[in-house]
N, C-alpha and C positions, 0 to 999 in steps of 0.2 A: 535629432528624430529620423526616423525612415522617411524617404522621400512620398510614399504612398500616402503616410498620415497627415504630413503637412500639407500635399495637395489635394486631400479631401478637405482638410480644415479651411483651406483657402477657398475652395469651391463653395462648400457648405456654409461656411460661418462658423464663428466657434459654438455658439447657441445649438445651431441645429445639428453639428457633429456630436454634442455632449447628449441631445436628445437620441439619437439615432444609438449612441452606445448606450444609453439606457433603455432603449428599447430592446436590445440586445440580451441584457441580463436574466428576463426569465427564461430565453431558450438555454443559456449556458447554465442556469441553475437547475433545468430539467434532465441535465446529464448524469447519469448516475455513476458516483466515484467510488464506491464501497466495494468492497471485496472480502469473502468471509474466510475464518479461517481454513477450510478444507482448499477454497479456491487458490489461497494465498502460496499452500504446499504445491498444489497442482503446479501453480504458474512457476514455484522454484523448481519443479523437476524439469519440466519443459525448457524452461531455461536453460539449466544444468545439460540437459540431454542435447539440445540445439548446439551449445557451445563445444561439447566433447565431440559429437560427430564432425562439426565442421573441422575442429583442431585436428582430428585423425585423417578426414580427408585432404585437408590443406596440407598436413604434414607429407603423406603418402604422393600427393601428387607435385609439392614442390620437391620432394627428394627425388621423384621420377625426372621431372624438368630440370633439376639441377638450378631451381631459382626459387630464393626465398622470398620474394617478392609475390609470386602466387599464393604461397602459404599465409602471408599475411593478409591478402585479398579476401581469399577463401574464408578465413577466419572473421574478418569484420563484415562480409557478407553474412555469416551465420550470426553473427552477433545481431547485425540490423534486422534480420527475421525474427529472431527471438526476442527482441525488443518490441517488433511489431506485434508478435502473439501474445506477450505475456504484461505488456505494461498497461495498455487500456483496459479497463475492468468490464472485460467481454462478459455475457450472460453466462457462460459456462463456467465463470468462476464465482456465480451467485445464485448456486443452486441450493445452498444448505445456509439458511440464513438462521441467527441467533434467536433462540425464542426466551425472550423477556418474560420476568416474572410479571403478573399482573399486580395493580396499584392495589393495596391493602388501605384499608381504611386508619384513621387516626388512633393511636394508643392512648389511652386516657392517662393522667399523671400519675394515679396510684397503682396504675398495672407496670410502669415504668420502674418503679423503686424496687430495685434486687436487694433482699435481705443476705447480708454476708455472714456466714458462720464462722464462729471465733476458731482463729487457728490455735491449734494445740501444740506445745512445745514437744517434738517427737525426740528430739536428742536428749541422752541420759547425762546428766553431767558427772563427771569424772573428779573424784577426790585424789588430790596429791598427797603420797604419804612420804 
């Protein structure tokens, strides 16, 4: 366990600690976690664009300075920026929500029965001579 967790449990006591965590749950449930399909596409494009640009800049800078470490640092910085911009479900990724069908009334039993048409044999029989 982490020190802060142990420290809080010792100061508050087990029961008060659980109560404090339980009171935080509505706040955590209020955070939106979904992203629509167009938002997912946009996030993927932003992620790939930032990675590509940081890789090109890192390669050029590393080539000029002749130090591969700078290339790695710049690519890692680009990765961190792209994660910060694309992993949380920002509102710009939730602009096109799905339109669900409305609830329909229940179908009665006679309407559910589907009459099947008899299947005709479409193959012609071949006679062997």
